[in-house]
MOPAC internal coordinates of N, CA, C and O (Angstrom, degrees):
PM7 1SCF
backbone

  N    0.0000 0     0.00 0     0.00 0    0    0    0
  C    1.4469 1     0.00 0     0.00 0    1    0    0
  C    1.5269 1   108.29 1     0.00 0    2    1    0
  O    1.2310 1   120.49 1   -45.33 1    3    2    1
  N    1.3211 1   116.67 1   134.67 1    3    2    1
  C    1.4688 1   119.60 1  -178.78 1    5    3    2
  C    1.5201 1   110.74 1   -74.21 1    6    5    3
  O    1.2310 1   120.93 1   -18.97 1    7    6    5
  N    1.3163 1   115.82 1   161.03 1    7    6    5
  C    1.4608 1   120.91 1   178.87 1    9    7    6
  C    1.5103 1   112.20 1   -60.53 1   10    9    7
  O    1.2310 1   119.96 1   143.00 1   11   10    9
  N    1.3397 1   117.69 1   -37.00 1   11   10    9
  C    1.4587 1   121.06 1  -179.85 1   13   11   10
  C    1.5161 1   110.52 1   -64.17 1   14   13   11
  O    1.2310 1   119.93 1   139.16 1   15   14   13
  N    1.3116 1   117.74 1   -40.84 1   15   14   13
  C    1.4583 1   120.70 1   177.86 1   17   15   14
  C    1.5179 1   110.64 1   -64.30 1   18   17   15
  O    1.2310 1   120.29 1   141.22 1   19   18   17
  N    1.3237 1   117.06 1   -38.78 1   19   18   17
  C    1.4555 1   120.92 1   177.66 1   21   19   18
  C    1.5191 1   110.73 1   -60.82 1   22   21   19
  O    1.2310 1   120.68 1   136.86 1   23   22   21
  N    1.3238 1   116.30 1   -43.14 1   23   22   21
  C    1.4704 1   120.59 1   179.78 1   25   23   22
  C    1.5187 1   109.80 1   -62.73 1   26   25   23
  O    1.2310 1   120.30 1   135.37 1   27   26   25
  N    1.3184 1   117.03 1   -44.63 1   27   26   25
  C    1.4666 1   120.70 1   179.79 1   29   27   26
  C    1.5230 1   111.42 1   -61.17 1   30   29   27
  O    1.2310 1   120.42 1   138.52 1   31   30   29
  N    1.3307 1   116.81 1   -41.48 1   31   30   29
  C    1.4605 1   119.95 1   179.48 1   33   31   30
  C    1.5218 1   111.65 1   -65.38 1   34   33   31
  O    1.2310 1   120.14 1   138.09 1   35   34   33
  N    1.3055 1   117.33 1   -41.91 1   35   34   33
  C    1.4581 1   121.39 1   179.08 1   37   35   34
  C    1.5267 1   109.81 1   -63.96 1   38   37   35
  O    1.2310 1   120.68 1   134.29 1   39   38   37
  N    1.3328 1   116.31 1   -45.71 1   39   38   37
  C    1.4692 1   119.83 1  -179.60 1   41   39   38
  C    1.5246 1   111.08 1   -63.74 1   42   41   39
  O    1.2310 1   120.21 1   138.10 1   43   42   41
  N    1.3204 1   117.21 1   -41.90 1   43   42   41
  C    1.4722 1   120.21 1   179.68 1   45   43   42
  C    1.5225 1   110.01 1   -63.61 1   46   45   43
  O    1.2310 1   120.17 1   138.23 1   47   46   45
  N    1.3124 1   117.27 1   -41.77 1   47   46   45
  C    1.4585 1   120.73 1   178.34 1   49   47   46
  C    1.5284 1   110.88 1   -61.60 1   50   49   47
  O    1.2310 1   120.42 1   137.77 1   51   50   49
  N    1.3320 1   116.81 1   -42.23 1   51   50   49
  C    1.4599 1   120.48 1   178.95 1   53   51   50
  C    1.5244 1   110.96 1   -65.26 1   54   53   51
  O    1.2310 1   120.32 1   140.94 1   55   54   53
  N    1.3309 1   117.00 1   -39.06 1   55   54   53
  C    1.4635 1   120.30 1   178.16 1   57   55   54
  C    1.5205 1   110.93 1   -63.12 1   58   57   55
  O    1.2310 1   120.71 1   136.89 1   59   58   57
  N    1.3273 1   116.24 1   -43.11 1   59   58   57
  C    1.4598 1   119.82 1   179.43 1   61   59   58
  C    1.5240 1   111.53 1   -63.68 1   62   61   59
  O    1.2310 1   120.60 1   135.96 1   63   62   61
  N    1.3292 1   116.46 1   -44.04 1   63   62   61
  C    1.4587 1   120.11 1   178.68 1   65   63   62
  C    1.5268 1   111.04 1   -63.85 1   66   65   63
  O    1.2310 1   120.45 1   138.32 1   67   66   65
  N    1.3259 1   116.75 1   -41.68 1   67   66   65
  C    1.4609 1   120.99 1   179.37 1   69   67   66
  C    1.5234 1   110.35 1   -64.16 1   70   69   67
  O    1.2310 1   120.43 1   139.55 1   71   70   69
  N    1.3218 1   116.78 1   -40.45 1   71   70   69
  C    1.4603 1   120.65 1   178.58 1   73   71   70
  C    1.5142 1   112.01 1   -63.21 1   74   73   71
  O    1.2310 1   120.24 1   141.78 1   75   74   73
  N    1.3165 1   117.15 1   -38.22 1   75   74   73
  C    1.4576 1   120.85 1   178.28 1   77   75   74
  C    1.5244 1   111.02 1   -66.32 1   78   77   75
  O    1.2310 1   120.42 1   138.96 1   79   78   77
  N    1.3419 1   116.81 1   -41.04 1   79   78   77
  C    1.4682 1   120.11 1   179.30 1   81   79   78
  C    1.5240 1   110.56 1   -65.74 1   82   81   79
  O    1.2310 1   120.70 1   136.92 1   83   82   81
  N    1.3340 1   116.27 1   -43.08 1   83   82   81
  C    1.4683 1   119.78 1  -179.06 1   85   83   82
  C    1.5137 1   111.63 1   -66.95 1   86   85   83
  O    1.2310 1   119.76 1   143.52 1   87   86   85
  N    1.3396 1   118.06 1   -36.48 1   87   86   85
  C    1.4519 1   119.61 1  -178.44 1   89   87   86
  C    1.5264 1   111.02 1   -65.84 1   90   89   87
  O    1.2310 1   120.20 1   155.20 1   91   90   89
  N    1.3146 1   117.22 1   -24.80 1   91   90   89
  C    1.4569 1   120.56 1   178.78 1   93   91   90
  C    1.5225 1   111.81 1   -79.55 1   94   93   91
  O    1.2310 1   119.87 1   161.08 1   95   94   93
  N    1.3164 1   117.86 1   -18.92 1   95   94   93
  C    1.4625 1   121.23 1  -177.60 1   97   95   94
  C    1.5150 1   111.11 1   -74.20 1   98   97   95
  O    1.2310 1   119.32 1   150.87 1   99   98   97
  N    1.3324 1   118.91 1   -29.13 1   99   98   97
  C    1.4573 1   121.83 1   178.86 1  101   99   98
  C    1.5155 1   113.47 1    89.51 1  102  101   99
  O    1.2310 1   119.92 1  -149.75 1  103  102  101
  N    1.3219 1   117.77 1    30.25 1  103  102  101
  C    1.4544 1   120.97 1   177.58 1  105  103  102
  C    1.5220 1   110.47 1   -74.75 1  106  105  103
  O    1.2310 1   120.53 1   -22.84 1  107  106  105
  N    1.3303 1   116.59 1   157.16 1  107  106  105
  C    1.4522 1   121.34 1   175.91 1  109  107  106
  C    1.5212 1   109.50 1   -66.78 1  110  109  107
  O    1.2310 1   119.35 1   -26.95 1  111  110  109
  N    1.3500 1   118.84 1   153.05 1  111  110  109
  C    1.4664 1   120.84 1  -178.76 1  113  111  110
  C    1.5285 1   113.67 1   -57.19 1  114  113  111
  O    1.2310 1   119.22 1   140.98 1  115  114  113
  N    1.3348 1   119.09 1   -39.02 1  115  114  113
  C    1.4648 1   120.68 1   179.65 1  117  115  114
  C    1.5266 1   110.60 1   -64.25 1  118  117  115
  O    1.2310 1   120.22 1   140.52 1  119  118  117
  N    1.3231 1   117.19 1   -39.48 1  119  118  117
  C    1.4571 1   121.41 1   179.40 1  121  119  118
  C    1.5255 1   110.60 1   -67.25 1  122  121  119
  O    1.2310 1   120.41 1   142.62 1  123  122  121
  N    1.3162 1   116.82 1   -37.38 1  123  122  121
  C    1.4635 1   120.20 1   179.92 1  125  123  122
  C    1.5179 1   110.08 1   -64.34 1  126  125  123
  O    1.2310 1   119.88 1   136.61 1  127  126  125
  N    1.3278 1   117.83 1   -43.39 1  127  126  125
  C    1.4550 1   119.17 1  -177.84 1  129  127  126
  C    1.5297 1   110.76 1   -66.72 1  130  129  127
  O    1.2310 1   119.76 1   142.23 1  131  130  129
  N    1.3219 1   118.07 1   -37.77 1  131  130  129
  C    1.4611 1   120.05 1   177.94 1  133  131  130
  C    1.5226 1   110.37 1   -66.86 1  134  133  131
  O    1.2310 1   119.99 1   135.18 1  135  134  133
  N    1.3298 1   117.62 1   -44.82 1  135  134  133
  C    1.4613 1   120.46 1   178.53 1  137  135  134
  C    1.5171 1   111.47 1   -66.65 1  138  137  135
  O    1.2310 1   120.79 1   145.90 1  139  138  137
  N    1.3275 1   116.10 1   -34.10 1  139  138  137
  C    1.4612 1   118.98 1   177.56 1  141  139  138
  C    1.5273 1   110.39 1   -63.42 1  142  141  139
  O    1.2310 1   120.67 1   140.25 1  143  142  141
  N    1.3291 1   116.32 1   -39.75 1  143  142  141
  C    1.4637 1   120.61 1   177.18 1  145  143  142
  C    1.5243 1   110.74 1   -63.78 1  146  145  143
  O    1.2310 1   120.49 1   133.40 1  147  146  145
  N    1.3245 1   116.67 1   -46.60 1  147  146  145
  C    1.4593 1   120.47 1   178.66 1  149  147  146
  C    1.5330 1   111.30 1   -60.82 1  150  149  147
  O    1.2310 1   121.04 1   136.39 1  151  150  149
  N    1.3342 1   115.62 1   -43.61 1  151  150  149
  C    1.4664 1   121.63 1  -179.54 1  153  151  150
  C    1.5265 1   110.12 1   -60.91 1  154  153  151
  O    1.2310 1   121.11 1   133.83 1  155  154  153
  N    1.3340 1   115.47 1   -46.17 1  155  154  153
  C    1.4662 1   119.98 1  -179.23 1  157  155  154
  C    1.5257 1   110.72 1   -62.29 1  158  157  155
  O    1.2310 1   120.29 1   134.94 1  159  158  157
  N    1.3362 1   117.06 1   -45.06 1  159  158  157
  C    1.4599 1   120.27 1   178.84 1  161  159  158
  C    1.5172 1   111.24 1   -59.43 1  162  161  159
  O    1.2310 1   120.68 1   136.01 1  163  162  161
  N    1.3193 1   116.31 1   -43.99 1  163  162  161
  C    1.4719 1   120.49 1  -177.64 1  165  163  162
  C    1.5298 1   110.90 1   -59.49 1  166  165  163
  O    1.2310 1   120.78 1   131.70 1  167  166  165
  N    1.3063 1   116.11 1   -48.30 1  167  166  165
  C    1.4565 1   119.53 1  -175.92 1  169  167  166
  C    1.5239 1   113.43 1   -76.05 1  170  169  167
  O    1.2310 1   119.63 1   144.29 1  171  170  169
  N    1.3181 1   118.31 1   -35.71 1  171  170  169
  C    1.4588 1   118.55 1   178.79 1  173  171  170
  C    1.5173 1   110.71 1   -70.95 1  174  173  171
  O    1.2310 1   120.16 1   144.06 1  175  174  173
  N    1.3290 1   117.30 1   -35.94 1  175  174  173
  C    1.4616 1   119.80 1   177.80 1  177  175  174
  C    1.5223 1   111.26 1   -69.10 1  178  177  175
  O    1.2310 1   120.77 1   142.66 1  179  178  177
  N    1.3145 1   116.13 1   -37.34 1  179  178  177
  C    1.4678 1   119.51 1   176.42 1  181  179  178
  C    1.5302 1   110.12 1   -64.75 1  182  181  179
  O    1.2310 1   120.60 1   140.40 1  183  182  181
  N    1.3273 1   116.46 1   -39.60 1  183  182  181
  C    1.4665 1   120.70 1  -179.96 1  185  183  182
  C    1.5228 1   111.27 1   -65.83 1  186  185  183
  O    1.2310 1   120.12 1   144.75 1  187  186  185
  N    1.3337 1   117.37 1   -35.25 1  187  186  185
  C    1.4631 1   120.37 1   177.39 1  189  187  186
  C    1.5245 1   111.58 1   -58.38 1  190  189  187
  O    1.2310 1   120.62 1   141.56 1  191  190  189
  N    1.3037 1   116.41 1   -38.44 1  191  190  189
  C    1.4641 1   120.63 1  -178.94 1  193  191  190
  C    1.5264 1   112.66 1   -68.99 1  194  193  191
  O    1.2310 1   120.42 1   162.11 1  195  194  193
  N    1.3134 1   116.80 1   -17.89 1  195  194  193
  C    1.4592 1   121.01 1  -177.37 1  197  195  194
  C    1.5249 1   113.70 1   -99.90 1  198  197  195
  O    1.2310 1   119.81 1   176.78 1  199  198  197
  N    1.3377 1   117.97 1    -3.22 1  199  198  197
  C    1.4609 1   120.70 1  -178.05 1  201  199  198
  C    1.5314 1   111.21 1   -74.98 1  202  201  199
  O    1.2310 1   121.12 1   -30.05 1  203  202  201
  N    1.3179 1   115.46 1   149.95 1  203  202  201
  C    1.4612 1   121.37 1   176.93 1  205  203  202
  C    1.5284 1   109.73 1   -80.43 1  206  205  203
  O    1.2310 1   120.75 1   -10.82 1  207  206  205
  N    1.3245 1   116.17 1   169.18 1  207  206  205
  C    1.4692 1   121.12 1   177.61 1  209  207  206
  C    1.5326 1   110.60 1   -58.16 1  210  209  207
  O    1.2310 1   120.22 1   138.32 1  211  210  209
  N    1.3241 1   117.18 1   -41.68 1  211  210  209
  C    1.4572 1   121.27 1  -179.39 1  213  211  210
  C    1.5250 1   111.28 1   -64.57 1  214  213  211
  O    1.2310 1   120.24 1   137.34 1  215  214  213
  N    1.3250 1   117.15 1   -42.66 1  215  214  213
  C    1.4596 1   120.62 1   179.14 1  217  215  214
  C    1.5231 1   111.10 1   -65.51 1  218  217  215
  O    1.2310 1   120.35 1   139.58 1  219  218  217
  N    1.3263 1   116.94 1   -40.42 1  219  218  217
  C    1.4638 1   120.36 1   177.36 1  221  219  218
  C    1.5257 1   110.18 1   -63.44 1  222  221  219
  O    1.2310 1   120.31 1   138.80 1  223  222  221
  N    1.3168 1   117.00 1   -41.20 1  223  222  221
  C    1.4613 1   120.58 1   178.01 1  225  223  222
  C    1.5294 1   110.13 1   -60.99 1  226  225  223
  O    1.2310 1   120.10 1   140.15 1  227  226  225
  N    1.3283 1   117.41 1   -39.85 1  227  226  225
  C    1.4697 1   121.79 1   179.50 1  229  227  226
  C    1.5270 1   112.28 1   -60.12 1  230  229  227
  O    1.2310 1   120.01 1   146.79 1  231  230  229
  N    1.3239 1   117.58 1   -33.21 1  231  230  229
  C    1.4675 1   119.92 1  -178.67 1  233  231  230
  C    1.5281 1   112.02 1   -99.56 1  234  233  231
  O    1.2310 1   120.54 1  -174.07 1  235  234  233
  N    1.3359 1   116.57 1     5.93 1  235  234  233
  C    1.4507 1   120.79 1   173.22 1  237  235  234
  C    1.5165 1   115.80 1    81.10 1  238  237  235
  O    1.2310 1   120.25 1  -152.69 1  239  238  237
  N    1.3236 1   117.13 1    27.31 1  239  238  237
  C    1.4580 1   121.04 1   177.81 1  241  239  238
  C    1.5193 1   110.24 1  -120.87 1  242  241  239
  O    1.2310 1   121.22 1   -27.61 1  243  242  241
  N    1.3293 1   115.27 1   152.39 1  243  242  241
  C    1.4573 1   118.22 1   171.06 1  245  243  242
  C    1.5336 1   107.86 1  -100.96 1  246  245  243
  O    1.2310 1   120.64 1    -4.73 1  247  246  245
  N    1.3114 1   116.38 1   175.27 1  247  246  245
  C    1.4666 1   121.19 1  -175.27 1  249  247  246
  C    1.5259 1   111.35 1   -61.41 1  250  249  247
  O    1.2310 1   120.24 1   138.38 1  251  250  249
  N    1.3195 1   117.15 1   -41.62 1  251  250  249
  C    1.4662 1   120.25 1  -178.20 1  253  251  250
  C    1.5287 1   111.53 1   -66.82 1  254  253  251
  O    1.2310 1   119.58 1   139.30 1  255  254  253
  N    1.3258 1   118.41 1   -40.70 1  255  254  253
  C    1.4612 1   120.90 1   177.62 1  257  255  254
  C    1.5288 1   110.98 1   -63.32 1  258  257  255
  O    1.2310 1   120.62 1   137.64 1  259  258  257
  N    1.3160 1   116.42 1   -42.36 1  259  258  257
  C    1.4641 1   120.70 1   179.05 1  261  259  258
  C    1.5250 1   110.49 1   -64.97 1  262  261  259
  O    1.2310 1   120.44 1   139.89 1  263  262  261
  N    1.3302 1   116.76 1   -40.11 1  263  262  261
  C    1.4673 1   120.35 1   179.02 1  265  263  262
  C    1.5254 1   110.93 1   -64.71 1  266  265  263
  O    1.2310 1   120.21 1   135.76 1  267  266  265
  N    1.3319 1   117.20 1   -44.24 1  267  266  265
  C    1.4671 1   120.27 1   179.32 1  269  267  266
  C    1.5226 1   111.29 1   -61.22 1  270  269  267
  O    1.2310 1   120.41 1   135.50 1  271  270  269
  N    1.3165 1   116.82 1   -44.50 1  271  270  269
  C    1.4690 1   120.16 1  -179.93 1  273  271  270
  C    1.5297 1   110.30 1   -70.70 1  274  273  271
  O    1.2310 1   120.32 1   138.86 1  275  274  273
  N    1.3120 1   116.99 1   -41.14 1  275  274  273
  C    1.4591 1   121.17 1  -177.17 1  277  275  274
  C    1.5167 1   113.83 1   -66.23 1  278  277  275
  O    1.2310 1   119.94 1   152.96 1  279  278  277
  N    1.3274 1   117.72 1   -27.04 1  279  278  277
  C    1.4616 1   121.00 1  -178.42 1  281  279  278
  C    1.5254 1   113.53 1   -92.79 1  282  281  279
  O    1.2310 1   120.35 1   177.03 1  283  282  281
  N    1.3232 1   116.93 1    -2.97 1  283  282  281
  C    1.4725 1   119.60 1   177.47 1  285  283  282
  C    1.5338 1   108.90 1   -67.82 1  286  285  283
  O    1.2310 1   119.80 1   -36.57 1  287  286  285
  N    1.3292 1   117.99 1   143.43 1  287  286  285
  C    1.4622 1   120.08 1   176.17 1  289  287  286
  C    1.5306 1   110.55 1   -64.78 1  290  289  287
  O    1.2310 1   120.06 1   -29.65 1  291  290  289
  N    1.3069 1   117.49 1   150.35 1  291  290  289
  C    1.4617 1   121.46 1  -176.09 1  293  291  290
  C    1.5197 1   112.97 1   -63.64 1  294  293  291
  O    1.2310 1   119.63 1   158.22 1  295  294  293
  N    1.3279 1   118.31 1   -21.78 1  295  294  293
  C    1.4639 1   119.64 1  -177.38 1  297  295  294
  C    1.5274 1   112.05 1   -83.99 1  298  297  295
  O    1.2310 1   119.93 1   171.44 1  299  298  297
  N    1.3300 1   117.75 1    -8.56 1  299  298  297
  C    1.4659 1   120.81 1   177.12 1  301  299  298
  C    1.5249 1   110.16 1   -92.02 1  302  301  299
  O    1.2310 1   121.22 1   -45.48 1  303  302  301
  N    1.3171 1   115.28 1   134.52 1  303  302  301
  C    1.4662 1   121.10 1  -179.51 1  305  303  302
  C    1.4768 1   114.51 1   -76.88 1  306  305  303
  O    1.2310 1   120.10 1   180.00 1  307  306  305

């Protein structure tokens, strides 16, 4: 399994776990979707910072592009 696939699996697992925790809190559906977006951005941007040069090349990014995206706050689109 490639490193990129591993990252996707880890991120998907975290999203599923986060969704289960949020569904137990009793938030309104609109709030859940907004928080889900923020949660996804936070974890995918963090994962970008941890990718190797080869993995970044596979997804068509260079180190500087990944760093710029990875350091953006989760509330920015």
